[in-house]
N, C-alpha and C positions, 0 to 999 in steps of 0.2 A: 398550554397550547402546543409547546414543543413535544411533550410526551405523547399527546394525541396524534400529532403529525407523524411521529416515529412509529407509533402503533399502526397507523393507517398504512405507512410505507411497508411495514413488515407483513401485514395481511396481504397486500397486493403482491409482494414478492413471493409469498408462499403460494398464492393462487397461480402465479406464473410457473412456479416450480412444479406444482402438482399437475398442471396441464402438460408441461414438457415431459414429465415422467410418463404420463398417459400416452402421448404421441410416440415416444421412443419405445416403451416396453409393452403397452397394453392395447394399443389401437388395432393391431392385426390379430389379436387373440379373440377367441370365441367364448370367453367366460363373461357373458353379458351381464348375468346377475351379479357376479363379483365386481364387475366394472361399475354397476349401479351404486353399490355400497362404497366403492372407491371414490366416486364423485361426491357423494354425500359426506363421507368422512373428510374429504379434502376441504369442503366448506367449513365443517366444524373445527378441524384442526387449524385452519387458517385464522380462525377467530381466537382459539384458545392458546395456541403455542406462544404468540407474542406476549401473553399475560404471565407466562411462567418465567420467574427469575431465580437464579442460583446465587446464594451468598456464601462467602467463605470467611470464617473468623480466624484472625491471626493474633496470637498472644505475644506481646513484647514485654521483656523484662524492664521494669522501671529503672531509670538512671537518676542519680542525685543531681539536683539543680545547683549550679554554682551561684555563689552570692553575687548579687547585682547591687552596685552602689549607685544610688540616685545622685545625680549632679544637679545642683541648683542652676536652673536655666531661667534667665530673666524672661518674663512674659511681656511681649510687645503687642500692641494693637495697631492694626492698619486697616484701612478701608479697601475692600476689594470690590471692584465693579463687576457685577455678574452680567454677562451678555444675554440679551433676550433671544431665546431660541424660537425659530419659526416652526410652527406645527406642520408636519408632513403627513401625507396620506398613508395610512396603514394598509399597504397592498396585500399583506398576508391575510388580514381580516376581511378585506374586500373579496379576495379570491375564495376564501373559505365560505363566506356567506353565499357567494354565487354558486359554489359547488353544492351547498346544502339546499339551496332553492331548487336546483335542477333535480336533486335526489327526491325532494318532496313532490315535485311535479310528476316524476315518474311513478312514485308510490301512489299518488292520487289517481293517476291514469289506470293503474292496476285495480284500485278500488272501484273506479267507475266501470271497468270491464266486468268485474265480479257482480256488481249490482245490476248492470245491464243484462248479463247472462241470466241471472235468476229471475229477473222481472220478465224476461223474454219467454222463458220456458213455462212460466205460469199461464201464458196465453195460448199455448199450443197443446195438442193432444198428447197425452202421456199414457203409457202402458207399463204397468208394474210387472217386472219379471223377478225371478228368484234372486239373481245377482245384481241386477241393474234396473234402471227405469228408462224405457225407450221413449224418446221424444220424436214425434213425427214432424219433421220440418217441411215447410213448403217452399223454402229457398233453394237456390241452385248451388249452395256451398258444399264443400267436401264433408263427409261424415267425420265426426270427432266425438271424443268422450271427455267428460269433466266430472271428477268425483264419481258419483253413482249414476250419472246421466250419460246416455248415448244419444246423440242428435244425428238424425239421418233423414234424407228425403227418399222414401221408399220407391217413388216413381222413377228414380234414376237408375235402378238396378233390377236385375232379374232376381228370382227367388233364391237361387243358389249363390249368386253374388252377394245378396243381402246376408245370407247365413255366414258366409266367409268374413264379411266385414264385421258382423256382430260378434263372431268368435274372436277376431282380432281386438276389437274395442273392449270386449268384456274382460280380456286379460289386463288391459290398462286399468279397468275399474277394480278388478279383484286385487291387483297388486298395488293399488293406490298410487299410481304414477302421477296423479295430479298434484300430490304434495311435492314431488320432485320439481315439477314445472313451476309451482309457485315459489319454492325456495330459490330456484334459478332466477326467476324474475326479480325477487327481492334483492338478491345479491347484485344483479345487474343495476338495480336502482341505487344501491349504496356505493358501488364501485364502478360507476358508468364510465369514468375517465380512463379506466384500464382496459385497453382493447382486448386483452387476453380473456377477460371475464366473459365476453360475448362468444368467443370461440369455445370456451369451457362449457358454457350453457348449450351451445349448438351441439357439441360432442355428446353431452349428457342426454339431450333430447333424441339424438340419433340412436344412442344406445338403448333408450326405452323402446324405440321402434324395432330394434334388432331383437329385443326380448319378446315382444309381442309376435313378431314374424316367426321367430324360432319355435315358440310354443304353439302357434297356430298351425305350422307345418306338421307338428306331431299329432294334431287332433283331426285334421281333415284328410280326405282321401284324394280328391282331385286337386293336386298341387299345381298343375298347369293352369287350371282355371283360376286358382287363387292368384297366381302371378299375373294373369291377364286382368284380374280385378284390380290389383294394385296399380298396374299400368294405366288402367282406365281412370282411377282416382287421381293419379299423379298428373296425367295429361289434361284432365278436366281442371 
């Protein structure tokens, strides 16, 4: 149990370290793709580095043992009264169990969201494109993409706005940003008590949007209208 708690503490410490390094050195930079791999590498290294141990072997010359003479010590028997110890609550076990239960609840919530999403899109109109599947939603929610699906209510946008949004979301699909999103969710479920993990995930999601915005800007002509489209989505 102590080894597990020590490993857990080291993982959380490394996550904090990677986030602080991002804030100090990388947040103001525009290397968005590199930042993406930095975030993912931070998750992997936080899990792997605490498992690495270094051992050093030191050879010592043997020294002769001195002769030890045993003395005859009389053996005496006496009755010792052993006090009865009261059983106390194992608070470390209780807190650990509580923590695990919360993590399981969050993981189950993620699973429910996945099942709900895929069952929902089965009931809606879908249009297969070359790089993605367009799902025509009838709800007033903001457009979003998940794996190879782009969900959008076409009635909320003009034709040009729609093309800008599809260009933006298709970049998320092509670069498989949904894997980053899921990895961030799982880490938040496992290390939910660490407040920095939530900031780490938020920064990672923002960086994914920076990647999509940056590449969309390079593909479209009317950049001003694209900015207005983003503003329309955000205010909605």
